[in-house]
N, C-alpha and C positions, 0 to 999 in steps of 0.2 A: 166285404159283402159282394164282391164282384168276381172272385176267382173260383178255383175248384174248392171242394169241401170234403168233409169226412168227420171222423171222430178222433179227437186228440187224446193222448195218454196222460195219466197223472190225476191225482185226486182233486186238484183245483182247476183243471182245465176241461171245459165242456166243449164238444165239437159243435161248431156253428155251421149250419148248412148255408153256403153262399150261393150256390146255384141249384140246390135241391137234391143232390145225389143221395142224401140220407133222409129224405122225406121233407115235408113242408116246414118252412121257417127254420127255427133253431130247436125244434122239439126233439131232444135227444134223451129225455128222461132225467133221473136223478144222477148226481155225481157218483163215480165209483169210489171204492176205498171204504175205510171204516165209517166215515160220516154217512155215505150212502146206505151202507148196511144198517146203521143205526136208525136212519129214517124209516126203512122198511120194517125193521124189527118192532119199533114202536107202533107202526101202523098195524102190524099183525095182531098186537094186543087189543086193538079195537074190537076184534071179534069177541074176545072174552068180555069186553066192556058191554057189548050188545046183550050178552047173556045176563050180565049183572043188572042191566037196566030193567029187566022184567021183575027183578026183586027189589031194586032200589031206583024207581023211576025218576027220582029227583036228580040223580047223577047225570043222566043223559043231557038234559037241558043245560046243566052247569058246565059241562065239558064241550057242548056243541057237537055231539057225536054225529048227528045227521049230516052236518056240513063237513066235518073234519075227517071222520074215520074212514069212509070209503077211499078218499083220495090218498090219505096217509098210508092205508094198508097196501095200496098199489105202488107206493113210493112216488106219488105224483105231488105230494104236498108235505111240507115240513110241519110237524106238530108244534103247536104253540106252547109256551111255558105252562099255561093253565091246564092244557090237556095232559101234559106230563105230570104235573103236581097232583091233579085229581085222579089220574089213572094209576099213579104209583102208590096205591093203597090196597090192602086186602079188601075183597078177595080177587082183585083184578091182577095185580102183578106182585103184591107183597113187597114193595120196595126194590124190585129188580131193575127199575129204570134209572136209578140214581147214577149207575156207572155209565149209562149211555147218554145222559142229559147233555154233557159237555159236547159230545160229538154231534148230537142232533142239532143243538143250537149253533154249532160252528158250521154246519153244512149250509152250502149256498142253496138258493131256491132252485127247484127242479128246472130242467131245461125248458119245459113248456112255458114258463113265465119269462123266458129270456129270448123271445122272438124279436126280430129287428125293430118292428114297429113299436113294441112295448118299450124297448130301451130308448129309442129315439124320442118317443113321447115323454119319457121321464127325464130327458137330458136338458140341462140348462146351457151346456156347452158341448159341442161335438167337433172333434178334430180328426180329419181323415187324410191319409196319404195313400195314393194309388199309383202303382208303376206298371200295371198291365192293361187296365181299361179305365174308362171314365167311371167315377163313383156312381153307385146305383141311384143315389138321390139326385144326380145331375143328368141322368140318361134320358134321351128322347125315347118315345115308344118304339120307333124303328130301330134305334141303336140297341135298346134292351132286347128286342126280339132277335136281333142278330147275335148278341152275346149269348143269350139263353139257347138260341137255336143251334149254336156251335158246340153245345155240350155233348159229351159222349160218356156213357151211352145216351142216345138221343131221347128227348121227351116225346110223348105222343103229341099230336097236334092240339088236342084238347088241354093237355097239361101245360103245354107251352103257352097257350093263350091265357090260361088261368094264372100262370106265374108272371106273365107280362102285365096283366091287369093288376095283380097284387103289388108289383113293383111300382107301377104308376100311382097307385093309391097311397103308397108310403110317402110319396113326394109331397103330399098335402102338408106335411109337417113344415116344409120350408115357408109356405105362405101363412099357415095357421099360427106360426110362432114368430112372426116378423119382429115383434117387439119383446119377445120372451126368450128365445133361444138363439145363441150365436153359433154359426157354422164356419169352420175354417177348413177349406179343401186345398190340398196341395196335389197337383197332378204332375207326374213326370212327363217331360216333353214327348216321350215315346207314345204315351196314350193319346196325344193330339195328332200324331203323324201316322198311327196305325189305322188304316182305312177299314175299320170294322163295318161290315155291311155294304162296302163299296163307297165310291167317291161322293155320290149324292147324299147318302145317309150320313156320311162323315161331315159333309158341309153343313147340313142342318144341325148336327150335333154341336159343331163349333159355334154356330150362330146362337144356339141355345145357351152355351156357356157364356158367351158375351152378354146375353140378356140377364142371366141369373147373376153374373158377376157384378151387376150394377145394383143389386138389392142390398139394402142397408144391413141386413142380418147375415150376409154371406161375404166372407173374405176368401176369394178364389185366387190361388197363386200357382205359378208354374215353376218347376225345378228343371232348368235346362240340362240337356245331355252334356253340354260343355262345362258344367260345374265340376271343378276339380275334386270337391268333396261331396259325398252323398251318404248321409246317415241312414238312408232307407234302402240300402242294397239288400237287406235281409227280407224285403217284401213289403206288401201293403199292410197298413195297420190303422187302427182307430182307437181313440181315447174319448170316453164319454163321462162327463161329470153330471151326476144325477141330482135330482131335487132333494133327496134325503141326505146329501152331503157325501155320499160314496162316489168312488170313481172306478170304472171298469174299462177294460181294453181288450183288444184282440188283434192278432196278426195273422196274415194269410199265408198258408203253405199248401202244397199239393195234398189233396185228400183231407183237408181240415183247416178250420179257422178257430183255434182254441180261444175260449173266453177266459180272461184273467181277472180274478177278483182279489187275489192276495195283494195287499198294499205295496209290498216290495217289488213285485213283478209289474204291477201297474205303473209304479214309479219309473221303472226302466223304459216302458213304452212311452210314457209321458216325456221323459228326457229325450228319447229318440225323435219324437214328433216335434218337440220344440227346436231341436237341432235342424231337422228337415225344413221347418218353416223359416228358420233363420238363413238357411242356405238358398231358399227359393227367391225368385224375383218379388219385388214389392207388388202390391195389388194393381196399381196403375200400369206398372211395367208388364205384369202378367197379362192383363187385358190387351195391351198393345202386341204382346207376343202371340197371343191366340189369333188376333186379327191378322197378323203377318202370316201365320201358318194357313189360315183360311184363304188368304190371297194366293198362296202358293199351290193350293190343292186343285 
């Protein structure tokens, strides 16, 4: 959530906007491919359903048309099973939806529901590795402004301030969930020594890390540059275990931070993160390391 961003390719990968190049948050619409097409196709049938409601008014309330159809038609919402079942009858679709039901139900939720705050609020565990900048949830306001201000093409002043405010608001999750969500952050040493915003800004950022690192729900670790092995050379990544039992992840690349929901792919990111955490310094060693870097700045 801290690097460049864009749109990833592939039916299971949604582009996550990490600094906003593709619009606010992670709002990238529905997934592409057959599943995304199925979502929009079912939604378009809602138009016929509206026509049917005038003749069979009892069908509208049963399906929940007023809430479901407009969003589904635009591809912004996945139709529920009841919507499919009740719509898949004459004179609406005449059974044509049966072939699409599997694809519709397999489709992930549209990108609008996968904004950073939404995922973080739903997480019971969050693991993050960063090798370019300090994680967004750990940034001071000055540091965040320097990170977002360095983005090219540049934000307008108003947009920059809006995004800084939004990033600061997201950090409430750290305090709000002190006894509910566990956070593990692994920072590459390079992120501690890169003087983003200048020496004064970086000093305050390191001091903030020392403070947050004392919180009971935060496990903050450092991966030294001297470490002979680094499972995170492929880039920054996150793994989030959600309340519904599912796990999602994403890794950061230039022009995109694809969201992974496929269990096999998420497992790969999970294995990598656990390896990175194992290679990093222990919690108390990491805090001592940060204090050492602060003293050298």
